[in-house]
C-alpha positions in Angstrom: -80.2 -86.3 -84.9 -79.5 -89.9 -83.9 -82.6 -91.0 -85.8 -81.2 -89.4 -88.9 -77.9 -91.3 -88.6 -79.5 -94.7 -88.3 -79.6 -97.0 -91.3 -78.1 -96.6 -94.7 -79.3 -93.0 -95.1 -77.3 -92.0 -92.0 -74.1 -93.8 -93.1 -74.5 -92.3 -96.6 -74.8 -88.8 -95.1 -71.6 -89.4 -93.0 -69.8 -90.6 -96.2 -70.8 -87.5 -98.1 -69.8 -85.3 -95.2 -66.4 -86.9 -95.1 -65.9 -86.6 -98.9 -66.8 -82.9 -98.8 -64.9 -82.0 -95.7 -61.7 -80.8 -97.5 -63.8 -78.3 -99.4 -65.2 -76.9 -96.1 -61.9 -77.0 -94.1 -60.4 -73.6 -93.6 -56.8 -74.7 -94.0 -54.4 -77.7 -94.0 -54.3 -77.7 -90.2 -58.0 -78.7 -90.0 -57.3 -81.5 -92.5 -54.5 -82.7 -90.3 -56.6 -82.7 -87.2 -59.4 -84.6 -89.0 -57.0 -87.1 -90.6 -55.4 -87.8 -87.2 -58.9 -88.2 -85.7 -59.7 -90.7 -88.5 -56.6 -92.8 -87.7 -57.5 -93.0 -84.0 -61.1 -93.8 -84.9 -59.8 -96.8 -86.8 -57.8 -98.0 -83.7 -60.9 -97.2 -81.5 -63.1 -99.4 -83.7 -60.7 -102.3 -83.0 -60.7 -101.6 -79.3 -64.5 -101.5 -79.3 -64.5 -105.0 -80.8 -62.6 -106.6 -78.0 -64.1 -104.4 -75.2 -67.6 -103.4 -76.4 -68.5 -106.7 -78.2 -66.4 -109.4 -76.5 -66.4 -107.8 -73.0 -62.6 -107.9 -72.6 -61.1 -104.5 -71.6 -57.7 -104.3 -73.3 -55.4 -101.6 -71.9 -52.5 -102.5 -74.2 -54.2 -101.3 -77.3 -52.1 -98.2 -77.7 -49.0 -100.4 -77.3 -50.1 -102.6 -80.2 -50.8 -99.5 -82.3 -47.2 -98.4 -81.6 -46.0 -101.9 -82.6 -47.6 -101.4 -86.0 -46.3 -97.9 -86.4 -42.7 -98.9 -85.4 -42.8 -101.9 -87.7 -43.5 -99.7 -90.7 -41.0 -97.1 -89.5 -38.2 -99.5 -89.0 -38.8 -101.4 -92.3 -39.0 -98.3 -94.4 -36.3 -96.2 -92.8 -33.7 -98.8 -91.7 -34.3 -101.5 -94.4 -35.8 -99.4 -97.2 -38.8 -101.7 -97.7 -41.5 -100.2 -99.8 -44.3 -98.4 -97.9 -47.2 -100.7 -98.9 -45.3 -103.9 -98.2 -44.2 -102.5 -94.8 -47.9 -101.5 -94.2 -49.1 -105.1 -94.7 -46.2 -106.5 -92.7 -47.1 -104.0 -89.8 -50.5 -105.7 -89.5 -49.0 -109.2 -89.7 -46.2 -108.5 -87.1 -48.7 -106.9 -84.7 -51.0 -109.9 -84.9 -48.2 -112.4 -84.5 -46.9 -110.6 -81.4 -50.4 -110.4 -80.0 -51.2 -114.1 -80.3 -49.0 -115.5 -77.5 -49.9 -112.5 -75.3 -53.6 -113.0 -76.0 -53.3 -116.8 -75.3 -52.0 -116.0 -71.9 -54.0 -113.0 -70.9 -57.4 -114.2 -72.1 -57.3 -117.0 -69.6 -57.9 -114.3 -67.0 -61.2 -112.6 -66.5 -62.5 -109.2 -65.6 -60.1 -106.8 -63.9 -57.2 -109.3 -64.0 -57.2 -109.2 -67.8 -57.2 -105.4 -67.8 -54.4 -105.2 -65.3 -52.4 -107.8 -67.3 -52.8 -105.9 -70.5 -52.0 -102.6 -68.8 -48.6 -104.2 -67.8 -48.2 -105.4 -71.4 -48.7 -101.9 -72.6 -46.1 -100.5 -70.2 -43.6 -103.3 -71.3 -44.1 -102.4 -74.9 -43.4 -98.7 -74.1 -40.2 -99.6 -72.2 -39.0 -101.9 -75.0 -39.5 -99.1 -77.5 -37.8 -96.6 -75.3 -34.8 -98.7 -74.3 -34.0 -100.9 -77.3 -32.2 -98.1 -79.1 -30.5 -100.3 -81.7 -33.9 -101.3 -83.1 -36.3 -98.5 -82.2 -33.9 -95.6 -82.0 -35.0 -95.1 -78.4 -36.1 -91.7 -77.2 -34.7 -90.0 -80.3 -37.4 -91.7 -82.3 -37.6 -92.6 -86.0 -37.5 -89.6 -88.3 -37.8 -89.4 -92.1 -40.5 -92.0 -92.5 -41.5 -91.9 -96.2 -45.0 -90.9 -97.1 -47.3 -93.5 -98.7 -46.0 -94.2 -102.2 -48.2 -93.5 -105.3 -50.7 -96.1 -106.5 -50.7 -95.8 -110.2 -51.5 -92.2 -111.1 -52.7 -91.4 -107.5 -50.1 -89.7 -105.4 -50.2 -88.8 -101.7 -47.9 -85.8 -101.5 -50.5 -83.2 -100.4 -52.6 -82.9 -97.2 -55.8 -83.4 -99.2 -54.6 -86.6 -100.9 -53.4 -87.9 -97.5 -56.8 -87.0 -96.0 -58.6 -89.0 -98.6 -56.3 -92.0 -98.2 -56.9 -92.1 -94.4 -60.7 -91.6 -95.0 -60.7 -94.5 -97.4 -59.2 -96.8 -94.7 -61.7 -95.5 -92.2 -64.6 -96.3 -94.5 -63.2 -99.7 -95.2 -62.6 -100.3 -91.5 -66.2 -99.3 -90.6 -67.6 -101.5 -93.4 -65.6 -104.5 -92.4 -66.5 -104.0 -88.7 -70.2 -103.9 -89.5 -69.9 -107.1 -91.4 -68.1 -108.7 -88.5 -70.5 -107.6 -85.7 -73.6 -108.5 -87.8 -72.3 -112.0 -88.5 -72.5 -115.2 -86.5 -69.0 -114.4 -85.2 -70.1 -111.0 -83.9 -73.1 -112.6 -82.1 -70.7 -115.1 -80.6 -68.6 -112.3 -79.3 -71.7 -110.7 -77.7 -72.7 -114.0 -76.1 -69.2 -114.2 -74.5 -69.6 -110.6 -73.3 -73.0 -111.4 -71.7 -71.5 -114.3 -69.8 -68.6 -116.7 -70.2 -70.3 -119.6 -68.5 -73.5 -119.3 -70.4 -71.7 -119.0 -73.7 -69.6 -122.1 -72.9 -72.8 -124.0 -71.9 -74.2 -123.2 -75.4 -71.1 -124.8 -77.0 -69.0 -121.7 -77.7 -65.3 -122.2 -77.7 -64.3 -119.4 -75.4 -60.5 -119.3 -76.0 -60.8 -119.6 -79.7 -63.4 -116.8 -80.1 -61.8 -114.5 -77.5 -58.4 -114.9 -79.3 -60.2 -114.2 -82.6 -61.7 -111.0 -81.3 -58.3 -110.0 -79.7 -56.5 -110.6 -83.0 -58.9 -108.7 -85.1 -58.9 -105.8 -82.6 -55.1 -105.8 -82.6 -55.0 -105.9 -86.4 -57.0 -102.7 -86.5 -54.6 -101.1 -84.0 -51.5 -102.2 -86.0 -52.8 -100.9 -89.3 -53.9 -97.7 -87.7 -50.4 -97.3 -86.2 -48.8 -97.9 -89.6 -51.1 -95.4 -91.2 -50.2 -92.9 -88.4 -46.5 -93.4 -89.0 -46.9 -92.7 -92.8 -49.0 -89.7 -92.0 -46.9 -87.9 -89.3 -43.6 -89.3 -90.6 -42.0 -89.3 -87.2 -42.4 -91.7 -84.3 -41.5 -91.5 -80.6 -42.2 -93.9 -77.6 -45.1 -91.7 -76.5 -47.4 -93.4 -79.0 -47.3 -96.5 -76.8 -48.2 -94.5 -73.7 -51.2 -95.5 -71.6 -52.7 -92.0 -72.1 -53.6 -93.0 -75.7 -55.3 -96.2 -74.5 -57.3 -94.1 -72.0 -58.1 -91.6 -74.8 -59.6 -94.4 -77.0 -61.5 -95.7 -74.0 -62.9 -92.2 -73.5 -64.0 -92.2 -77.2 -65.9 -95.5 -76.7 -67.5 -94.4 -73.4 -68.7 -91.1 -74.8 -70.0 -92.6 -78.1 -71.3 -95.9 -76.8 -69.7 -99.3 -76.1 -70.9 -102.1 -78.3 -71.9 -100.0 -81.2 -70.1 -99.2 -84.4 -71.3 -95.6 -84.7 -70.6 -94.7 -81.1 -66.8 -95.0 -81.0 -66.6 -93.4 -84.4 -68.5 -90.3 -83.2 -66.5 -90.2 -80.0 -63.2 -90.3 -81.8 -64.3 -87.4 -84.0 -65.9 -85.3 -81.4 -63.4 -85.3 -78.6 -60.3 -84.2 -80.7 -62.2 -81.2 -82.1 -63.3 -80.3 -78.6 -59.7 -80.4 -77.4 -58.7 -78.1 -80.3 -61.1 -75.5 -78.9 -59.7 -76.0 -75.4 -56.0 -75.8 -76.3 -55.3 -73.3 -73.6 -56.4 -76.0 -71.1 -54.5 -78.8 -72.8 -52.4 -79.6 -69.7 -55.6 -80.0 -67.7 -57.6 -82.0 -70.1 -57.9 -85.0 -67.8 -59.2 -82.7 -65.1 -61.8 -81.5 -67.6 -62.7 -84.9 -69.1 -62.5 -86.8 -65.9 -65.6 -85.2 -64.3 -67.3 -85.5 -67.8 -66.6 -89.2 -67.9 -67.9 -89.7 -64.3 -71.1 -87.9 -65.3 -71.5 -90.0 -68.4 -70.8 -93.3 -66.5 -73.4 -92.4 -63.8 -76.1 -90.8 -65.9 -75.5 -92.0 -69.5 -73.7 -95.3 -69.0 -74.4 -96.5 -72.5 -72.9 -93.5 -74.2 -74.6 -91.2 -76.7 -75.4 -93.9 -79.4 -75.8 -96.7 -76.8 -78.4 -94.7 -74.9 -80.3 -94.0 -78.1 -80.2 -97.7 -79.1 -81.4 -98.7 -75.6 -84.2 -96.2 -75.8 -85.4 -97.4 -79.2 -85.2 -101.0 -78.0 -87.3 -100.1 -74.9 -89.8 -98.3 -77.0 -90.1 -101.2 -79.4 -90.5 -103.6 -76.4 -93.2 -101.4 -74.9 -95.0 -101.2 -78.2 -94.9 -105.0 -78.6 -96.2 -105.5 -75.1 -99.0 -103.1 -75.7 -100.0 -104.9 -78.9 -99.9 -108.2 -77.1 -102.2 -106.9 -74.4 -104.6 -105.5 -77.0 -104.6 -108.8 -78.8 -105.3 -110.6 -75.5 -108.2 -108.3 -74.7 -109.6 -108.7 -78.2 -109.4 -112.5 -77.8 -111.3 -112.3 -74.5 -114.0 -110.2 -76.0 -114.3 -112.5 -79.0 -114.6 -115.5 -76.7 -117.2 -113.7 -74.5 -119.3 -112.8 -77.6 -119.2 -116.4 -78.8 -120.4 -117.7 -75.4 -123.3 -115.3 -75.5 
C-alpha cells in the first residue's frame, strides 16, 4: 500500500480519491467530517514543518489556529470586512503575532521551548475567553459568513465547501513539498539533526528557526480562518491544548518529518473516532495506549517506518554491490598476477 502511494502516481491517486469522495459519501455529514479533517490536516502540515523538519515541538499551534479563526470572525462579523480580505489578513495577523513570540521562545531548546509554547497556548486561550469586548468571550462569535462567491463559483452547499477546503489542502501539500525539498527544507533538517553542527556549517539558527516557525504558524492561521468560514461559529475551545495534542497524535501516527504521514494521520484518526463515538469521552484512554505502543514499536510512524525501511534496504543493496565490486576487483588483480 505504501509503495503505491509513493511518487507522483500515489499523489495522483490521492488527488483523484479526494475529487471523487463527494460522489461516494453517503450524506452531507460525511462531507462535513472529511472537510473538517482536511482543515486540521492543513494545520498539522504546518506543525510538522516546525516539529518534524526543524525539530522544535510547538504546543501553541492550536492557539495560533484560533488566532487566525478569530481574526476572520471578528473582521467579518464586527467590522463587515469581506471574507477573502479577512482570510488573507488572518494569515498576516497570525504571523505578526507569532514573530515576537518566536523570537523569544526559539532561544530555548528542547523541552524548555515546548513548555514555553504550551504556556503561550494557554495564554491565548485565556485571552480569547476573557477579552469579551473583542472576542465575545465564552459566548463565542456566531453568524460568521460563508466564503463569498468567486465569479460564478459559489460556496453555499456542503459539496462546494468540500471542494474549496480540498483545494486549499492540495495547495498546502504542494507548497509544503516545495519547501521541504528545497535548500530551505534541508537547512531545517540540518537544524533538527543538531543545532551546534548546523551552526558550525554556517547556518543562521535564529533566522531559519524563525522562518520555519512563521511558515508553520501561517498554515495554522489560514487553517483557522478556513475553519471559521466552514463551521461559522467560534468558541474558545478551538485554542485548547487538546487540539494541539490531537495534531501531535496525527503526526506521530503518520510519521514525523514526512509530508504524507501527517496527512494520512489527520484523515485516519477523525474517521476512527467517528466509529467510536460511544467512547468519545474516553478517547484519550483509547489513543493513549495506542500512542505509547507506536512510540515504542513504531517510533517513526506509518510512513516514517516505511521510508526508513526503504532507506535501509537501499543501503544494504549498495553495500552488497560494493562488496561484490571489491571481490571482482580482487579476482581481476589475482588473474593479472598469474
